[in-house]
GUNUTI-912290 format. One record per atom (N, C-alpha, C, O, CB): atom name; residue number from 1; x, z, y. Coordinates in steps of 0.2 Angstrom, whole numbers. Atoms other than C-alpha are relative to their C-alpha. Glycine has a CB too. Example, Ala and Ser with C-alpha at 12.3 -4.5 7.8 and 13.67 -1.06 7.14 Angstrom:
! residues 2
N,1,4,0,-6
CA,1,62,39,-22
C,1,4,0,6
O,1,9,3,5
CB,1,-5,6,0
N,2,-4,-1,-6
CA,2,68,36,-5
C,2,-4,3,5
O,2,-1,4,11
CB,2,2,-7,2
This chain:
! residues 179
N,1,-3,-6,0
CA,1,-59,319,-482
C,1,-5,5,3
O,1,-9,4,8
CB,1,7,0,2
N,2,3,-6,-3
CA,2,-67,336,-479
C,2,5,6,1
O,2,8,8,-3
CB,2,-6,2,-5
N,3,-4,-5,-3
CA,3,-58,349,-469
C,3,-4,6,3
O,3,-9,5,7
CB,3,5,-3,5
N,4,3,-6,-3
CA,4,-63,367,-464
C,4,6,5,3
O,4,11,5,0
CB,4,-4,3,-5
N,5,-4,-5,-3
CA,5,-55,380,-453
C,5,-4,7,0
O,5,-10,6,3
CB,5,3,-2,7
N,6,3,-7,-1
CA,6,-60,399,-454
C,6,4,5,4
O,6,10,6,2
CB,6,-2,3,-8
N,7,-3,-6,-4
CA,7,-57,412,-441
C,7,-3,6,-2
O,7,-9,6,-3
CB,7,-1,-2,7
N,8,3,-6,1
CA,8,-59,430,-445
C,8,-2,4,6
O,8,2,3,11
CB,8,5,5,-4
N,9,2,-3,-6
CA,9,-69,440,-432
C,9,-3,7,-2
O,9,-3,9,-8
CB,9,-5,-4,3
N,10,3,-6,2
CA,10,-77,457,-431
C,10,-7,0,-1
O,10,-10,5,-4
CB,10,2,5,6
N,11,7,0,1
CA,11,-95,452,-431
C,11,-3,-7,-1
O,11,-9,-8,-2
CB,11,-3,3,6
N,12,3,6,0
CA,12,-97,433,-431
C,12,-1,-3,-7
O,12,2,-1,-12
CB,12,4,-5,4
N,13,1,3,6
CA,13,-104,422,-445
C,13,-1,-7,1
O,13,-1,-10,6
CB,13,-7,3,-3
N,14,1,7,-1
CA,14,-105,404,-449
C,14,-7,-2,3
O,14,-7,-8,6
CB,14,1,-3,-7
N,15,6,2,-3
CA,15,-123,404,-444
C,15,0,1,7
O,15,-4,-3,11
CB,15,-6,4,-3
N,16,0,-2,-7
CA,16,-119,411,-427
C,16,6,-4,4
O,16,6,-4,10
CB,16,0,7,2
N,17,-6,2,-3
CA,17,-102,403,-424
C,17,3,-5,-4
O,17,8,-4,-8
CB,17,5,6,2
N,18,-3,5,4
CA,18,-98,386,-431
C,18,-1,-7,3
O,18,-6,-7,7
CB,18,-3,0,-8
N,19,1,6,-2
CA,19,-96,368,-427
C,19,2,-5,-5
O,19,7,-4,-9
CB,19,4,-1,7
N,20,-2,5,5
CA,20,-95,352,-437
C,20,1,-7,4
O,20,-2,-8,10
CB,20,-6,-1,-5
N,21,-1,6,-3
CA,21,-89,335,-433
C,21,1,-5,-5
O,21,5,-4,-10
CB,21,6,0,5
N,22,-1,6,5
CA,22,-90,318,-443
C,22,3,-6,4
O,22,1,-7,9
CB,22,-7,-1,-3
N,23,-2,6,-3
CA,23,-80,303,-440
C,23,3,-4,-6
O,23,7,-2,-10
CB,23,6,1,5
N,24,-2,4,5
CA,24,-77,288,-451
C,24,0,3,-8
O,24,5,1,-11
CB,24,7,-3,1
N,25,1,-3,7
CA,25,-83,297,-467
C,25,4,7,-1
O,25,4,9,-6
CB,25,2,-5,-5
N,26,-4,-6,0
CA,26,-72,312,-463
C,26,-4,6,3
O,26,-7,4,8
CB,26,7,0,3
N,27,4,-5,-3
CA,27,-80,329,-460
C,27,5,6,1
O,27,9,8,-3
CB,27,-5,2,-5
N,28,-3,-6,-3
CA,28,-73,344,-450
C,28,-5,5,1
O,28,-10,4,4
CB,28,5,-2,6
N,29,4,-6,-1
CA,29,-80,361,-450
C,29,4,6,1
O,29,9,8,-2
CB,29,-5,2,-7
N,30,-3,-6,-2
CA,30,-75,376,-441
C,30,-5,6,1
O,30,-10,5,4
CB,30,4,-1,7
N,31,5,-5,-1
CA,31,-83,393,-442
C,31,4,7,0
O,31,10,7,-1
CB,31,-4,0,-7
N,32,-2,-7,0
CA,32,-80,412,-440
C,32,-4,4,-5
O,32,-10,3,-6
CB,32,0,3,7
N,33,3,-4,5
CA,33,-83,425,-453
C,33,2,7,2
O,33,6,8,6
CB,33,2,-1,-7
N,34,-3,-7,0
CA,34,-81,444,-454
C,34,1,3,-7
O,34,-3,5,-10
CB,34,-4,5,5
N,35,-1,-3,7
CA,35,-72,450,-469
C,35,2,-4,-6
O,35,-1,-10,-5
CB,35,-5,5,-2
N,36,-2,4,5
CA,36,-65,444,-485
C,36,-6,-2,-5
O,36,-6,-7,-7
CB,36,5,4,-5
N,37,6,2,4
CA,37,-82,445,-494
C,37,-3,-6,3
O,37,-5,-11,-1
CB,37,-5,6,0
N,38,3,5,-3
CA,38,-89,433,-482
C,38,4,-7,0
O,38,2,-12,-1
CB,38,-2,1,8
N,39,-5,6,0
CA,39,-73,422,-482
C,39,-1,-3,-7
O,39,-1,-9,-8
CB,39,7,2,1
N,40,1,2,7
CA,40,-74,421,-501
C,40,-6,-4,-1
O,40,-6,-9,-4
CB,40,1,6,-5
N,41,6,4,1
CA,41,-92,416,-501
C,41,0,-7,3
O,41,-2,-12,0
CB,41,-6,4,3
N,42,0,6,-4
CA,42,-90,403,-488
C,42,5,-5,-3
O,42,4,-11,-4
CB,42,3,1,7
N,43,-5,4,3
CA,43,-74,396,-497
C,43,-3,-3,-6
O,43,-3,-9,-8
CB,43,6,4,-2
N,44,3,3,6
CA,44,-84,394,-513
C,44,-5,-5,2
O,44,-6,-10,-2
CB,44,-4,6,-4
N,45,5,5,-2
CA,45,-98,385,-504
C,45,3,-6,2
O,45,1,-12,0
CB,45,-4,3,6
N,46,-4,6,-2
CA,46,-86,373,-496
C,46,3,-4,-6
O,46,2,-10,-6
CB,46,6,2,5
N,47,-3,4,6
CA,47,-78,369,-513
C,47,-6,-3,-3
O,47,-5,-9,-5
CB,47,3,6,-5
N,48,6,3,3
CA,48,-95,366,-520
C,48,-3,-6,4
O,48,-5,-11,1
CB,48,-6,5,0
N,49,2,6,-5
CA,49,-99,354,-505
C,49,6,-5,0
O,49,5,-10,4
CB,49,-1,3,7
N,50,-5,5,0
CA,50,-83,344,-509
C,50,6,0,5
O,50,9,-4,6
CB,50,-3,-6,1
N,51,-6,-1,-4
CA,51,-71,351,-496
C,51,7,0,-4
O,51,7,3,-9
CB,51,-1,6,5
N,52,-6,0,3
CA,52,-53,348,-500
C,52,5,5,3
O,52,10,7,0
CB,52,3,-7,-1
N,53,-5,-3,-3
CA,53,-43,357,-487
C,53,-4,6,4
O,53,-9,5,7
CB,53,3,-4,5
N,54,2,-6,-4
CA,54,-46,375,-479
C,54,6,3,3
O,54,11,5,-1
CB,54,-4,5,-5
N,55,-5,-3,-4
CA,55,-35,382,-466
C,55,-3,7,2
O,55,-9,7,5
CB,55,3,-4,6
N,56,3,-7,-2
CA,56,-37,401,-462
C,56,4,2,6
O,56,10,0,7
CB,56,1,5,-5
N,57,-4,-2,-6
CA,57,-32,409,-445
C,57,5,5,-2
O,57,6,7,-8
CB,57,-5,4,5
N,58,-6,-5,1
CA,58,-17,421,-443
C,58,-2,7,-3
O,58,2,11,-4
CB,58,4,0,6
N,59,3,-7,2
CA,59,-28,436,-448
C,59,1,0,-8
O,59,0,6,-10
CB,59,-7,1,3
N,60,-1,0,7
CA,60,-25,431,-466
C,60,7,0,-2
O,60,11,-1,2
CB,60,-4,-6,-3
N,61,-7,0,2
CA,61,-10,433,-477
C,61,0,-5,-6
O,61,-5,-7,-8
CB,61,2,7,-2
N,62,-1,4,6
CA,62,-3,424,-492
C,62,-4,3,-6
O,62,-7,-1,-10
CB,62,8,0,-2
N,63,4,-3,6
CA,63,-11,436,-504
C,63,-8,-1,1
O,63,-11,-3,-4
CB,63,1,8,0
N,64,7,1,-2
CA,64,-28,434,-495
C,64,-2,-8,-2
O,64,-7,-9,-4
CB,64,-2,2,7
N,65,1,7,1
CA,65,-26,415,-496
C,65,-1,-2,-7
O,65,-5,-6,-9
CB,65,6,-4,3
N,66,0,1,8
CA,66,-23,416,-515
C,66,-7,2,-2
O,66,-10,-1,-6
CB,66,6,3,-3
N,67,6,-3,2
CA,67,-38,427,-517
C,67,-6,-5,2
O,67,-11,-6,-2
CB,67,-2,6,3
N,68,5,5,-2
CA,68,-49,414,-507
C,68,0,-6,-4
O,68,-5,-9,-6
CB,68,1,-1,8
N,69,-1,5,4
CA,69,-42,400,-517
C,69,-3,1,-7
O,69,-7,-4,-9
CB,69,8,-2,-1
N,70,3,-2,7
CA,70,-47,409,-533
C,70,-8,0,1
O,70,-11,-2,-4
CB,70,2,6,-2
N,71,8,0,-2
CA,71,-65,411,-525
C,71,-3,-7,0
O,71,-8,-8,-2
CB,71,-1,4,6
N,72,2,7,0
CA,72,-65,392,-523
C,72,2,-3,-7
O,72,2,-10,-7
CB,72,3,-3,6
N,73,-2,3,6
CA,73,-60,390,-541
C,73,6,-5,0
O,73,6,-10,-4
CB,73,-6,-4,-4
N,74,-6,5,-1
CA,74,-44,381,-535
C,74,-2,-7,2
O,74,3,-11,2
CB,74,4,0,-7
N,75,2,6,-3
CA,75,-54,367,-528
C,75,2,-2,7
O,75,1,-7,9
CB,75,-7,-1,-1
N,76,-2,1,-7
CA,76,-47,369,-510
C,76,7,1,0
O,76,10,6,-3
CB,76,-4,5,4
N,77,-7,-2,-2
CA,77,-30,368,-504
C,77,0,5,6
O,77,-3,3,11
CB,77,4,-7,2
N,78,1,-5,-5
CA,78,-29,384,-494
C,78,6,2,3
O,78,11,4,0
CB,78,-3,7,-3
N,79,-5,-2,-4
CA,79,-17,388,-480
C,79,-2,5,5
O,79,-8,6,6
CB,79,3,-6,3
N,80,1,-5,-5
CA,80,-15,402,-468
C,80,5,-1,6
O,80,10,-3,5
CB,80,-1,7,-3
N,81,-4,1,-6
CA,81,-8,402,-450
C,81,6,5,-1
O,81,5,11,-2
CB,81,-4,1,6
N,82,-6,-4,0
CA,82,10,409,-449
C,82,3,-1,7
O,82,2,-6,10
CB,82,5,-2,-6
N,83,-3,0,-6
CA,83,20,413,-434
C,83,7,2,0
O,83,9,6,-5
CB,83,-3,5,5
N,84,-7,-2,0
CA,84,39,414,-430
C,84,0,7,3
O,84,-5,10,5
CB,84,4,-5,5
N,85,-1,-7,-2
CA,85,45,431,-426
C,85,-2,1,7
O,85,-5,5,10
CB,85,7,3,-2
N,86,1,0,-7
CA,86,45,427,-408
C,86,-7,-1,2
O,86,-10,3,7
CB,86,5,-5,4
N,87,7,1,-2
CA,87,28,420,-407
C,87,-5,6,-2
O,87,-10,7,1
CB,87,-2,-7,-3
N,88,4,-5,2
CA,88,21,434,-417
C,88,0,6,4
O,88,-4,10,6
CB,88,2,3,-8
N,89,-2,-6,-5
CA,89,29,447,-405
C,89,-4,-2,6
O,89,-8,3,9
CB,89,7,0,1
N,90,4,2,-6
CA,90,21,437,-391
C,90,-8,1,-1
O,90,-11,3,4
CB,90,2,-7,2
N,91,7,0,1
CA,91,4,436,-399
C,91,-2,7,0
O,91,-7,9,3
CB,91,-1,-3,-7
N,92,2,-7,1
CA,92,4,455,-403
C,92,0,3,7
O,92,-3,8,8
CB,92,5,4,-5
N,93,0,-2,-7
CA,93,8,458,-384
C,93,-5,-2,4
O,93,-5,0,10
CB,93,7,-1,2
N,94,5,3,-5
CA,94,-6,448,-377
C,94,-5,6,1
O,94,-8,10,-3
CB,94,-4,-5,-4
N,95,5,-4,-2
CA,95,-18,459,-367
C,95,-7,-2,-3
O,95,-11,3,-4
CB,95,0,1,7
N,96,6,3,2
CA,96,-32,448,-373
C,96,1,-6,-4
O,96,6,-10,-3
CB,96,-5,-1,6
N,97,-1,6,5
CA,97,-34,435,-387
C,97,-7,-3,-1
O,97,-8,-5,-6
CB,97,4,2,-6
N,98,7,3,1
CA,98,-51,429,-383
C,98,-1,-7,2
O,98,-7,-10,1
CB,98,-5,4,5
N,99,0,8,-1
CA,99,-47,411,-379
C,99,5,-3,-5
O,99,11,-2,-4
CB,99,2,-2,8
N,100,-4,2,6
CA,100,-41,403,-395
C,100,0,-7,-1
O,100,-6,-10,0
CB,100,-3,4,-6
N,101,0,8,1
CA,101,-35,385,-398
C,101,1,-1,-7
O,101,5,2,-10
CB,101,5,-3,5
N,102,-1,2,7
CA,102,-36,376,-414
C,102,2,-8,1
O,102,-3,-11,4
CB,102,-6,1,-5
N,103,-2,7,0
CA,103,-27,359,-416
C,103,0,-3,-7
O,103,4,0,-11
CB,103,6,-2,4
N,104,0,4,7
CA,104,-31,347,-431
C,104,2,-7,1
O,104,0,-10,6
CB,104,-7,1,-3
N,105,-2,7,1
CA,105,-22,331,-435
C,105,-6,-3,-4
O,105,-6,-2,-10
CB,105,7,-1,-2
N,106,6,3,4
CA,106,-37,320,-440
C,106,2,-5,-5
O,106,7,-8,-5
CB,106,-4,-3,5
N,107,0,5,5
CA,107,-40,309,-454
C,107,-3,-6,3
O,107,-9,-5,5
CB,107,-3,2,-7
N,108,3,6,-3
CA,108,-43,291,-448
C,108,-3,2,7
O,108,-9,2,8
CB,108,-6,-3,-5
N,109,2,-3,-6
CA,109,-44,299,-431
C,109,-4,-5,5
O,109,-3,-11,4
CB,109,6,3,4
N,110,3,4,-5
CA,110,-55,293,-417
C,110,5,-3,5
O,110,11,-1,5
CB,110,-6,4,4
N,111,-5,3,-5
CA,111,-47,282,-403
C,111,2,5,5
O,111,8,5,7
CB,111,-3,-6,3
N,112,-1,-6,-5
CA,112,-48,297,-391
C,112,0,6,-4
O,112,-4,7,-8
CB,112,-5,-1,6
N,113,0,-7,2
CA,113,-44,315,-394
C,113,-7,3,0
O,113,-11,2,5
CB,113,5,4,3
N,114,6,-3,0
CA,114,-60,324,-399
C,114,1,8,2
O,114,5,11,-1
CB,114,-4,0,-7
N,115,0,-7,-3
CA,115,-63,341,-390
C,115,-6,3,-2
O,115,-12,1,0
CB,115,2,1,7
N,116,6,-4,1
CA,116,-75,354,-396
C,116,1,7,2
O,116,6,9,3
CB,116,-2,0,-8
N,117,-1,-7,-2
CA,117,-79,372,-391
C,117,-5,4,-4
O,117,-11,2,-5
CB,117,-2,0,8
N,118,5,-5,3
CA,118,-87,387,-399
C,118,1,6,5
O,118,6,8,7
CB,118,2,2,-7
N,119,-1,-6,-5
CA,119,-91,402,-387
C,119,-5,6,-3
O,119,-10,5,-5
CB,119,-2,-2,7
N,120,4,-6,2
CA,120,-97,420,-390
C,120,3,5,5
O,120,7,4,8
CB,120,1,1,-7
N,121,-2,-6,-4
CA,121,-95,437,-382
C,121,7,2,-3
O,121,11,5,0
CB,121,-5,6,-1
N,122,-6,-3,3
CA,122,-81,441,-395
C,122,6,-5,2
O,122,11,-2,4
CB,122,-1,0,-7
N,123,-5,5,-2
CA,123,-70,425,-392
C,123,-3,-7,1
O,123,-8,-8,-2
CB,123,6,1,-4
N,124,1,7,-1
CA,124,-70,407,-387
C,124,5,-4,-4
O,124,11,-3,-3
CB,124,-1,-2,7
N,125,-5,4,4
CA,125,-62,394,-398
C,125,-1,-7,3
O,125,-6,-10,4
CB,125,-2,0,-8
N,126,-1,7,-3
CA,126,-56,377,-391
C,126,3,-4,-5
O,126,9,-2,-7
CB,126,3,0,7
N,127,-2,4,6
CA,127,-54,364,-404
C,127,2,-7,2
O,127,-2,-10,6
CB,127,-5,0,-6
N,128,-2,7,-1
CA,128,-44,347,-403
C,128,1,-3,-6
O,128,5,0,-11
CB,128,6,0,5
N,129,-2,4,5
CA,129,-44,334,-416
C,129,4,-6,2
O,129,1,-10,6
CB,129,-7,-2,-4
N,130,-5,5,-3
CA,130,-29,323,-412
C,130,1,-5,-5
O,130,1,-4,-11
CB,130,6,4,2
N,131,-2,6,4
CA,131,-24,306,-419
C,131,7,0,-2
O,131,9,-5,-6
CB,131,-3,-6,3
N,132,-8,0,2
CA,132,-5,309,-419
C,132,3,6,3
O,132,0,11,6
CB,132,3,-6,4
N,133,-4,-6,-2
CA,133,8,322,-416
C,133,1,0,7
O,133,0,5,11
CB,133,7,0,-3
N,134,0,0,-8
CA,134,10,316,-398
C,134,-6,2,3
O,134,-6,6,8
CB,134,2,-7,2
N,135,7,-2,-3
CA,135,-9,318,-395
C,135,-1,8,-1
O,135,-4,11,3
CB,135,-5,-4,-3
N,136,1,-8,1
CA,136,-8,336,-403
C,136,4,4,5
O,136,2,9,8
CB,136,3,1,-7
N,137,-4,-3,-5
CA,137,6,340,-391
C,137,-4,0,7
O,137,-4,5,11
CB,137,7,-3,1
N,138,4,1,-6
CA,138,-5,333,-377
C,138,-6,5,0
O,138,-7,8,5
CB,138,-2,-7,1
N,139,6,-5,1
CA,139,-20,344,-383
C,139,3,7,1
O,139,-1,11,5
CB,139,-3,0,-7
N,140,-2,-6,-1
CA,140,-9,359,-383
C,140,2,1,8
O,140,0,7,10
CB,140,7,2,-4
N,141,-1,0,-7
CA,141,-4,355,-365
C,141,-6,2,4
O,141,-7,6,8
CB,141,4,-6,3
N,142,6,-1,-3
CA,142,-22,354,-360
C,142,-2,7,-1
O,142,-5,10,4
CB,142,-5,-5,-3
N,143,3,-7,2
CA,143,-26,371,-369
C,143,4,5,5
O,143,1,9,7
CB,143,1,1,-7
N,144,-4,-4,-4
CA,144,-12,379,-359
C,144,-2,0,7
O,144,-3,5,10
CB,144,8,-1,-1
N,145,3,1,-6
CA,145,-18,372,-343
C,145,-7,4,1
O,145,-9,6,6
CB,145,-1,-7,2
N,146,6,-3,0
CA,146,-35,379,-347
C,146,0,7,-2
O,146,-6,11,-2
CB,146,-5,-4,-5
N,147,0,-8,1
CA,147,-29,397,-350
C,147,-1,2,-7
O,147,-3,8,-8
CB,147,-5,3,4
N,148,1,-2,7
CA,148,-29,397,-369
C,148,6,6,-1
O,148,11,5,1
CB,148,2,-6,-5
N,149,-5,-5,2
CA,149,-20,413,-376
C,149,4,-1,-5
O,149,10,1,-5
CB,149,-4,7,-2
N,150,-4,2,6
CA,150,-14,406,-392
C,150,-3,-6,-3
O,150,-9,-7,-3
CB,150,2,6,-5
N,151,2,6,4
CA,151,-15,391,-403
C,151,2,0,-7
O,151,7,3,-9
CB,151,3,-7,3
N,152,-1,1,7
CA,152,-16,388,-422
C,152,-1,-7,-2
O,152,-6,-11,0
CB,152,-4,5,-4
N,153,0,7,2
CA,153,-12,371,-429
C,153,-2,-1,-8
O,153,-1,4,-12
CB,153,7,-3,1
N,154,2,1,7
CA,154,-19,364,-445
C,154,6,-1,-5
O,154,12,-1,-3
CB,154,-4,-7,0
N,155,-5,1,5
CA,155,-10,362,-462
C,155,5,-5,0
O,155,10,-5,-3
CB,155,-4,0,-6
N,156,-5,6,-1
CA,156,-2,346,-457
C,156,7,2,3
O,156,12,0,1
CB,156,-3,-6,4
N,157,-6,-2,-4
CA,157,10,355,-446
C,157,4,6,-3
O,157,2,11,-4
CB,157,-2,3,7
N,158,-5,-5,3
CA,158,25,364,-454
C,158,4,3,6
O,158,2,2,12
CB,158,5,-4,-5
N,159,-4,-4,-6
CA,159,37,375,-444
C,159,3,-5,4
O,159,3,-4,11
CB,159,5,4,-4
N,160,-3,5,-4
CA,160,47,360,-438
C,160,-5,-4,5
O,160,-4,-5,11
CB,160,4,-5,-4
N,161,5,4,-4
CA,161,32,350,-432
C,161,-4,5,5
O,161,-5,3,11
CB,161,-6,-3,-4
N,162,2,-5,-5
CA,162,25,366,-424
C,162,5,2,6
O,162,3,2,11
CB,162,-2,7,-4
N,163,-5,-1,-5
CA,163,41,369,-415
C,163,0,-6,5
O,163,1,-5,11
CB,163,7,0,-3
N,164,1,6,-5
CA,164,39,351,-407
C,164,-5,1,4
O,164,-5,0,10
CB,164,0,-6,-4
N,165,6,-1,-4
CA,165,22,356,-401
C,165,2,6,5
O,165,1,5,11
CB,165,-6,2,-4
N,166,-2,-6,-4
CA,166,29,373,-394
C,166,5,-3,5
O,166,5,-1,11
CB,166,3,5,-4
N,167,-5,3,-5
CA,167,44,363,-386
C,167,-4,-4,6
O,167,-2,-3,12
CB,167,5,-4,-3
N,168,4,4,-4
CA,168,31,351,-378
C,168,-3,4,6
O,168,-5,2,11
CB,168,-5,-4,-3
N,169,4,-5,-5
CA,169,22,366,-369
C,169,5,5,3
O,169,2,10,6
CB,169,-6,3,-3
N,170,-5,-5,-2
CA,170,38,375,-365
C,170,-1,7,-2
O,170,1,12,1
CB,170,-1,1,8
N,171,1,-6,4
CA,171,33,389,-377
C,171,-4,5,4
O,171,-2,11,5
CB,171,7,4,-1
N,172,4,-4,-4
CA,172,20,396,-365
C,172,-5,4,-3
O,172,-7,9,0
CB,172,-3,-5,5
N,173,4,-4,4
CA,173,9,402,-378
C,173,2,1,-7
O,173,5,-4,-10
CB,173,-8,-2,0
N,174,-2,0,7
CA,174,11,408,-396
C,174,-3,-5,-4
O,174,-9,-7,-3
CB,174,-1,7,-3
N,175,3,6,4
CA,175,8,394,-409
C,175,1,2,-7
O,175,7,3,-10
CB,175,4,-7,2
N,176,0,-1,7
CA,176,4,397,-427
C,176,-1,-7,-4
O,176,-4,-11,-1
CB,176,-5,5,-3
N,177,1,6,4
CA,177,5,384,-441
C,177,-2,1,-7
O,177,1,7,-9
CB,177,7,-4,1
N,178,3,-1,6
CA,178,-3,382,-457
C,178,4,-3,-6
O,178,3,-2,-12
CB,178,-7,-2,-1
N,179,-4,4,5
CA,179,9,370,-466
C,179,6,3,-3
O,179,9,0,-7
CB,179,2,-7,3
């Protein structure tokens, strides 16, 4: 399987802010872009390279996700991060959102949780590829301990599964879910 996550930024590009991870024939790619034109171009490229899943950060909307899916000729399952009203309120009230967590439930996951980092002057992204829902909750706990401002979960996590992760960390940070 091939999975990608795109975060929108004010200045970053996939050439300056991206990370890949391969395990057991599965490929994970996370990158930042700035703007819809760049997002559409990257989605088209990912579709050409055989990616099946694309999750977008909470800066995207349902309309933008549909536009991006069209740019990929419908070859990608495109999701975008959504927040409960309470979490969106908390997210919007953050004085800073420069420490960003992303948790992915892996395909044929490694025995141990994989942790990756991307750093820049604009923001830092801390990524966990977890092997189970329990491990995803543990990753969220680590992220909270490390001072993450908010977390976004991959498309596997619907509202109920995201709620379980939020409950596991005592709702200490806003959590978005793509499922």
